[in-house]
C-alpha positions as CSV (number, residue, x, y, z in Angstrom):
1,M,-2.6,98.5,-52.8
2,Q,-1.5,95.5,-50.0
3,R,1.6,94.3,-50.5
4,H,2.1,90.3,-50.1
5,P,5.7,90.0,-47.7
6,E,5.4,86.4,-47.9
7,R,6.3,86.6,-51.9
8,N,9.8,88.0,-50.8
9,Q,10.7,85.3,-48.1
10,T,12.6,82.4,-48.6
11,P,10.0,79.5,-49.1
12,T,9.9,76.6,-46.9
13,C,10.7,73.3,-48.6
14,H,10.0,70.0,-47.4
15,P,11.7,66.9,-48.2
16,A,9.8,64.6,-49.5
17,P,8.3,61.7,-46.5
18,K,9.7,58.4,-46.7
19,R,7.1,55.4,-46.4
20,G,6.7,54.3,-43.0
21,F,8.0,57.5,-41.4
22,V,5.9,61.1,-40.5
23,H,7.7,64.3,-41.2
24,R,7.3,66.9,-39.0
25,A,10.1,69.8,-39.0
26,P,10.3,72.1,-41.8
27,V,13.4,72.4,-43.7
28,R,14.7,76.2,-44.8
29,T,17.3,74.9,-47.2
30,V,17.6,71.8,-49.6
31,V,21.1,70.9,-51.1
32,N,20.4,67.1,-51.6
33,P,19.3,66.5,-55.4
34,F,17.2,63.8,-54.4
35,V,15.6,66.1,-51.8
36,R,15.1,68.5,-54.5
37,A,14.0,66.6,-57.1
38,Q,11.2,65.4,-54.5
39,N,9.6,69.2,-53.6
40,Q,6.6,69.9,-55.9
41,G,5.0,72.2,-54.7
42,D,6.8,75.2,-55.1
43,P,8.9,76.0,-58.4
44,R,11.3,78.1,-56.1
45,C,12.3,74.8,-54.3
46,G,13.4,73.0,-57.6
47,G,10.3,71.1,-58.1
48,G,8.9,73.3,-61.2
49,G,5.5,72.5,-59.9
50,K,5.9,68.4,-61.8
51,E,5.5,65.6,-59.9
52,N,8.8,64.0,-60.8
53,G,11.1,67.1,-60.4
54,G,12.2,69.9,-63.0
55,P,15.2,69.7,-65.9
56,L,17.6,70.8,-63.3
57,A,17.2,68.1,-60.6
58,R,16.8,65.4,-63.6
59,L,20.4,66.6,-64.8
60,A,22.0,66.7,-61.1
61,L,20.4,62.8,-60.9
62,V,22.5,62.6,-63.6
63,A,25.6,64.2,-63.2
64,F,25.5,62.4,-59.7
65,A,25.0,58.9,-61.2
66,V,28.0,59.4,-63.4
67,A,30.3,60.4,-60.7
68,V,29.7,57.8,-58.8
69,S,30.1,55.3,-61.2
70,L,33.3,56.8,-62.7
71,G,34.8,56.9,-59.0
72,C,34.2,53.3,-58.4
73,R,36.7,52.2,-61.4
74,L,39.3,49.5,-60.1
75,D,40.4,48.8,-63.5
76,M,44.0,47.4,-63.8
77,H,45.0,50.5,-65.7
78,V,44.6,52.9,-62.3
79,Q,47.3,50.4,-60.3
80,P,50.5,51.8,-59.5
81,K,53.3,50.8,-62.0
82,Y,56.4,52.3,-63.4
83,K,56.8,53.0,-66.9
84,P,59.8,52.0,-69.1
85,D,63.0,53.7,-68.2
86,E,61.8,55.6,-64.8
87,A,63.6,56.1,-62.1
88,S,62.4,53.7,-58.7
89,S,63.6,54.3,-55.2
90,F,62.8,50.5,-54.2
91,F,65.8,49.0,-56.0
92,P,69.5,49.6,-54.9
93,D,70.3,50.6,-58.4
94,G,67.4,53.1,-58.8
95,R,66.3,51.6,-62.0
96,A,62.7,50.4,-62.2
97,D,63.5,48.4,-65.4
98,R,64.9,44.9,-64.2
99,P,68.0,43.2,-66.2
100,E,66.9,39.4,-66.7
101,V,68.4,37.2,-64.3
102,P,71.5,35.8,-64.5
103,D,71.6,31.8,-66.0
104,T,68.5,32.4,-67.7
105,V,66.8,32.1,-71.0
106,A,63.5,32.6,-72.4
107,R,62.0,29.4,-73.4
108,D,62.6,28.4,-77.2
109,H,65.6,30.4,-77.0
110,L,68.1,28.3,-76.0
111,R,69.4,27.6,-79.4
112,T,71.9,24.5,-78.8
113,D,71.5,23.2,-82.4
114,E,74.5,25.2,-84.3
115,L,73.8,23.8,-87.7
116,L,70.0,24.5,-87.1
117,Y,70.5,27.8,-86.4
118,T,73.5,29.6,-87.9
119,G,73.9,26.9,-90.8
120,R,77.8,26.4,-89.3
121,L,79.1,23.4,-87.5
122,K,82.7,24.3,-85.5
123,G,82.4,27.7,-87.1
124,V,82.2,26.2,-90.7
125,L,79.6,26.7,-93.2
126,A,78.2,23.5,-93.3
127,D,77.2,21.3,-96.2
128,Q,74.3,19.3,-95.0
129,Y,70.8,19.5,-93.3
130,P,69.7,19.6,-89.9
131,F,66.6,17.1,-91.0
132,P,66.2,14.7,-93.8
133,I,65.1,16.5,-97.0
134,T,61.8,15.0,-98.1
135,R,58.8,15.9,-100.8
136,R,57.0,17.7,-98.2
137,V,60.3,20.0,-97.4
138,L,60.6,20.5,-100.7
139,E,57.0,21.5,-101.7
140,R,57.3,23.9,-98.5
141,G,60.4,25.4,-99.5
142,R,59.0,26.4,-103.0
143,T,56.0,28.1,-101.2
144,R,58.2,30.2,-98.7
145,Y,60.8,30.7,-102.2
146,D,57.9,31.7,-104.5
147,I,56.4,34.3,-102.1
148,Y,60.1,35.9,-100.3
149,C,62.5,34.9,-102.6
150,S,61.0,35.2,-106.4
151,P,59.9,39.0,-106.8
152,C,63.9,39.4,-106.8
153,H,65.5,35.9,-108.0
154,D,63.0,34.8,-110.3
155,Y,61.0,31.3,-109.9
156,T,63.9,29.7,-111.4
157,G,66.5,31.5,-109.8
158,S,67.9,33.4,-112.8
159,G,68.1,36.9,-110.9
160,R,65.8,38.5,-113.2
161,G,62.8,38.7,-111.0
162,I,59.6,41.4,-111.0
163,V,61.2,43.6,-109.3
164,V,64.4,43.7,-111.0
165,Q,62.6,44.2,-114.0
166,R,61.4,47.3,-112.8
167,G,64.6,48.6,-112.1
168,F,65.7,47.1,-108.8
169,P,69.7,45.9,-109.0
170,P,69.7,42.5,-110.1
171,P,71.1,39.5,-107.7
172,P,73.5,36.9,-109.2
173,S,71.9,34.1,-111.2
174,Y,71.9,31.2,-109.0
175,H,72.9,28.7,-111.9
176,L,76.7,30.4,-111.5
177,D,79.5,27.8,-110.7
178,R,80.3,29.8,-107.9
179,L,76.9,29.5,-105.8
180,R,76.4,25.9,-107.4
181,Q,79.1,24.9,-105.1
182,A,78.5,26.9,-102.4
183,P,77.8,24.6,-99.2
184,A,74.1,25.0,-98.1
185,G,74.8,26.7,-94.7
186,H,76.0,30.0,-97.2
187,F,72.5,29.8,-98.6
188,F,71.3,29.5,-95.3
189,E,73.6,32.5,-93.5
190,V,72.2,34.7,-96.5
191,V,68.5,34.7,-95.8
192,S,69.4,34.9,-91.9
193,K,71.5,37.9,-92.2
194,G,71.6,39.2,-95.6
195,Y,74.2,40.0,-98.1
196,G,74.9,43.2,-99.8
197,A,71.2,44.8,-101.0
198,M,69.6,41.8,-99.6
199,Y,68.1,42.6,-95.7
200,S,67.7,40.0,-93.6
201,Y,64.6,37.7,-93.3
202,A,65.3,36.0,-89.9
203,G,62.4,38.0,-88.4
204,R,60.0,36.8,-91.5
205,I,60.9,33.3,-92.1
206,T,61.9,30.9,-89.5
207,P,65.2,28.5,-89.2
208,G,63.1,25.5,-90.6
209,D,61.7,27.4,-93.6
210,R,64.8,29.1,-94.0
211,W,66.6,25.5,-94.2
212,A,63.4,24.4,-96.6
213,I,63.8,27.3,-99.0
214,V,68.1,26.2,-99.2
215,A,66.9,23.1,-100.2
216,Y,64.6,24.0,-102.8
217,I,67.3,26.4,-104.3
218,R,69.1,22.9,-104.8
219,V,66.1,21.6,-106.5
220,L,66.1,24.7,-109.1
221,Q,70.0,24.4,-109.5
222,L,69.5,20.8,-110.1
223,S,67.2,21.5,-113.1
224,Q,68.7,23.9,-114.8
225,H,72.1,21.8,-115.1
226,A,70.3,17.8,-115.0
227,R,71.9,15.0,-117.5
228,L,69.4,12.3,-118.3
229,E,71.5,9.9,-116.2
230,D,70.4,12.1,-113.3
231,V,66.6,10.5,-114.2
232,P,65.8,7.2,-112.6
233,A,65.5,4.5,-115.6
234,T,61.8,3.9,-114.8
235,E,60.9,7.2,-115.7
236,R,63.3,7.9,-118.9
237,Q,60.9,6.8,-121.2
238,Q,58.6,9.7,-120.6
239,L,61.5,11.7,-121.7
240,T,62.9,10.2,-124.8
241,G,59.8,7.8,-125.8
242,K,62.3,4.5,-125.7
243,A,62.1,1.6,-124.2
244,Q,65.0,0.8,-121.7
């Protein structure tokens, strides 16, 4: 039986010729996946005998494309940066976190209007408002009150809101003489800082809306203690049915 020694030899794999060039020299070792994909004659060259290369060649091409696409990313998240509380050798104090620049404030944080932001004047609770109270302000106060205050204080300010009916400790009624006589700044401060079981609403309600709520609380107090003389003469007839 005649043996065929060429079957045990390393095949000669030729890279595919490029257009415009004449290929002359044989190539013994194939490394480049693009060259391997173009060897079509011998299955041992990675071509699998198919025109477009075997599965291994196509997989190598896909892997190479993915590696190139990932290696070329220049997104901002790969830039050099410090993490919070990380040490730094650049600054003399060794901290990456930098303190605020002296004598500067963030925009809209320069709160020079004491009454608007604290409810006080010269440190004393004020019984006045930082802006005129109009019908529009009262309507705004009513909507904010209904959202944030009525669950505990009830829609009338009686202190018997829905959560109180479910077992939560009741707040005092707005119609107590003590609270009817309290200055407007007191209610603003309570909404801002909290009081007793009530937590602060400063992070939920803006200062302007807090004052609108305070004005609406005064409306509720007046509604429960109003007199006929408080009604304008032109509208009393609607209540009494008599001409004035």
